[in-house]
LOFIRO-846829 format. One line per field, with one value per residue (C-alpha): residue number from 1; chain; y, x, z. Coordinates in pm, whole numbers, plus 50000, padded with zeros to 5 digits. Each point is the difference from the previous one (the first is absolute). Layout:
pos	NUM, ... .
unit	A, ... .
north	Y, ... .
east	X, ... .
up	Z, ... .
END
This chain:
pos	1, 2, 3, 4, 5, 6, 7, 8, 9, 10, 11, 12, 13, 14, 15, 16, 17, 18, 19, 20, 21, 22, 23, 24, 25, 26, 27, 28, 29, 30, 31, 32, 33, 34, 35, 36, 37, 38, 39, 40, 41, 42, 43, 44, 45, 46, 47, 48, 49, 50, 51, 52, 53, 54, 55, 56, 57, 58, 59, 60, 61, 62, 63, 64, 65, 66, 67, 68, 69, 70, 71, 72, 73, 74 .
unit	A, A, A, A, A, A, A, A, A, A, A, A, A, A, A, A, A, A, A, A, A, A, A, A, A, A, A, A, A, A, A, A, A, A, A, A, A, A, A, A, A, A, A, A, A, A, A, A, A, A, A, A, A, A, A, A, A, A, A, A, A, A, A, A, A, A, A, A, A, A, A, A, A, A .
north	50845, 50364, 50084, 49693, 50079, 50365, 49903, 49747, 50262, 50248, 49734, 49957, 50372, 50103, 50358, 50054, 50157, 49720, 49734, 50168, 50011, 49630, 49908, 50217, 49849, 49648, 50094, 50133, 49688, 49772, 50209, 49973, 49624, 49949, 50216, 49799, 49672, 50130, 50106, 49639, 49885, 50277, 49904, 49636, 50103, 50215, 49711, 49765, 50253, 50018, 49621, 49968, 50271, 49830, 49664, 50165, 50163, 49670, 49826, 50276, 49960, 49624, 50044, 50245, 49804, 49795, 50319, 50157, 49683, 49999, 50367, 49945, 49663, 50105 .
east	51365, 50112, 49845, 50150, 50344, 49971, 49899, 50283, 50252, 49858, 50021, 50368, 50048, 50026, 49886, 49661, 50150, 50253, 49733, 49776, 50290, 50071, 49634, 49982, 50320, 49867, 49669, 50186, 50218, 49696, 49821, 50300, 50028, 49628, 50023, 50299, 49816, 49691, 50201, 50102, 49641, 49872, 50241, 49894, 49635, 50061, 50172, 49714, 49746, 50178, 50011, 49631, 49917, 50206, 49836, 49657, 50089, 50115, 49684, 49787, 50178, 49953, 49633, 49941, 50198, 49702, 49798, 50284, 50048, 49629, 50015, 50286, 49898, 49652 .
up	95361, 49989, 50335, 50168, 49858, 50101, 50354, 50024, 49892, 50251, 50273, 49908, 50074, 49635, 49944, 49842, 49688, 49954, 50055, 49742, 49750, 50050, 49948, 49688, 49857, 50054, 49836, 49694, 49984, 50011, 49735, 49765, 50049, 49936, 49688, 49873, 50061, 49822, 49692, 49937, 50037, 49774, 49723, 50023, 49991, 49694, 49823, 50085, 49876, 49663, 49973, 50082, 49747, 49730, 50068, 49986, 49668, 49851, 50121, 49847, 49667, 50010, 50089, 49717, 49739, 49875, 49941, 49802, 49798, 49908, 49898, 49759, 49859, 49885 .
END
């Protein structure tokens, strides 16, 4: 995309330096937007990881409960 945009700007008689600045600015804008979108996904993933861990912990406790009951009843 960058090369096509650069060539289009050059074809529109934009100087090479100005065209390069425009392409760089657009690249930075896209990088920021992708990073912002990923932050929301990362926070959701972190929350899901905690939930899965908590469910696994509860299941482990339930699974080990009979063994603990036997230890303390004998």
